[in-house]
C-alpha positions in Angstrom: 4.8 -41.3 -49.3 8.7 -41.4 -50.0 9.3 -38.8 -53.2 12.2 -39.4 -55.4 14.4 -36.7 -57.0 17.5 -36.8 -59.3 21.0 -36.4 -57.8 24.0 -35.5 -59.6 27.1 -37.5 -58.3 30.4 -36.8 -59.7 33.5 -38.9 -60.0 37.1 -38.1 -59.3 37.9 -37.3 -62.8 35.2 -34.8 -62.8 32.6 -36.8 -64.6 29.0 -36.4 -63.5 26.1 -38.8 -63.5 22.5 -38.6 -62.4 21.2 -41.3 -60.1 17.3 -41.4 -59.0 17.5 -41.0 -54.6 14.8 -40.7 -52.1 14.1 -36.9 -51.1 15.8 -36.2 -47.9 13.5 -34.8 -45.2 15.8 -32.1 -44.6 16.0 -30.8 -48.2 16.9 -27.3 -47.5 20.7 -28.4 -46.5 20.9 -29.4 -50.2 22.0 -27.2 -53.0 19.5 -27.5 -55.9 21.7 -27.0 -59.5 20.3 -26.4 -63.1 21.6 -28.9 -65.5 22.9 -26.9 -68.3 22.3 -29.3 -71.0 18.7 -29.8 -69.9 18.0 -27.0 -67.5 16.3 -29.4 -65.5 16.6 -28.8 -61.5 18.4 -31.5 -59.7 20.3 -32.0 -56.2 24.0 -31.6 -56.1 25.5 -34.7 -54.1 27.6 -33.5 -51.4 30.5 -36.4 -51.8 32.0 -38.0 -54.9 30.6 -41.0 -56.0 34.0 -42.6 -55.2 34.0 -41.1 -51.9 31.0 -42.9 -51.3 32.1 -46.2 -52.5 34.9 -45.5 -50.0 32.4 -45.9 -47.3 31.3 -49.3 -48.5 34.6 -50.7 -48.8 35.7 -51.5 -45.1 32.4 -53.0 -44.5 32.9 -55.6 -47.4 36.3 -56.1 -46.6 35.6 -57.1 -43.0 32.8 -59.2 -44.1 35.2 -61.3 -46.3 37.9 -61.3 -43.6 35.8 -62.6 -40.9 34.7 -65.2 -43.3 38.0 -66.4 -44.3 38.9 -67.0 -40.7 36.3 -69.8 -40.7 37.5 -73.0 -39.3 37.0 -74.7 -43.0 37.2 -71.3 -45.0 34.7 -72.0 -47.9 35.8 -72.6 -51.5 33.3 -69.7 -52.7 31.6 -66.8 -51.0 29.0 -64.8 -52.0 27.8 -61.5 -50.0 25.0 -59.7 -51.2 23.8 -56.0 -49.6 21.8 -53.2 -50.9 23.1 -49.6 -51.1 21.0 -46.7 -51.1 22.5 -43.5 -52.2 21.7 -40.4 -50.4 22.6 -36.9 -51.7 23.6 -35.7 -48.2 25.1 -38.7 -46.3 26.9 -41.2 -49.4 25.2 -44.6 -49.1 23.4 -46.4 -46.7 23.5 -50.0 -46.4 19.8 -51.6 -47.0 17.8 -54.3 -47.0 18.3 -57.1 -49.5 15.3 -59.3 -49.3 12.8 -58.9 -46.5 14.5 -57.5 -43.3 18.1 -58.8 -43.7 21.0 -56.1 -44.5 23.3 -58.9 -45.7 22.7 -61.9 -47.8 25.8 -64.3 -47.1 26.2 -67.9 -49.2 29.1 -70.0 -48.5 29.9 -72.8 -50.6 32.3 -75.9 -50.2 33.3 -78.0 -52.7 33.5 -81.8 -52.2 36.9 -83.1 -52.6 37.4 -85.9 -55.0 39.9 -88.6 -53.7 
């Protein structure tokens, strides 16, 4: 059974927020801290949240770039992917539904002459 834990992420401006994440197998490598407002013990993330998002941006850009290079580019592109936050490594791409890591929808509008 996967156990959940609260992890404290911070933003570039110092703002902090909590996210529920799966407890890592090696929890000894993480720093547990007490939140001053509640005294509750949480894990402190090793990366800021904006650094975690920096891991995602190149993947999303590569998908959009490749899809825009289709012989007949779609009028609309929708890409769905799941992201799991991890206190140690940041972001992990997870399945959206079933076993797929990415769900891509391309739409072409019919030209009306």
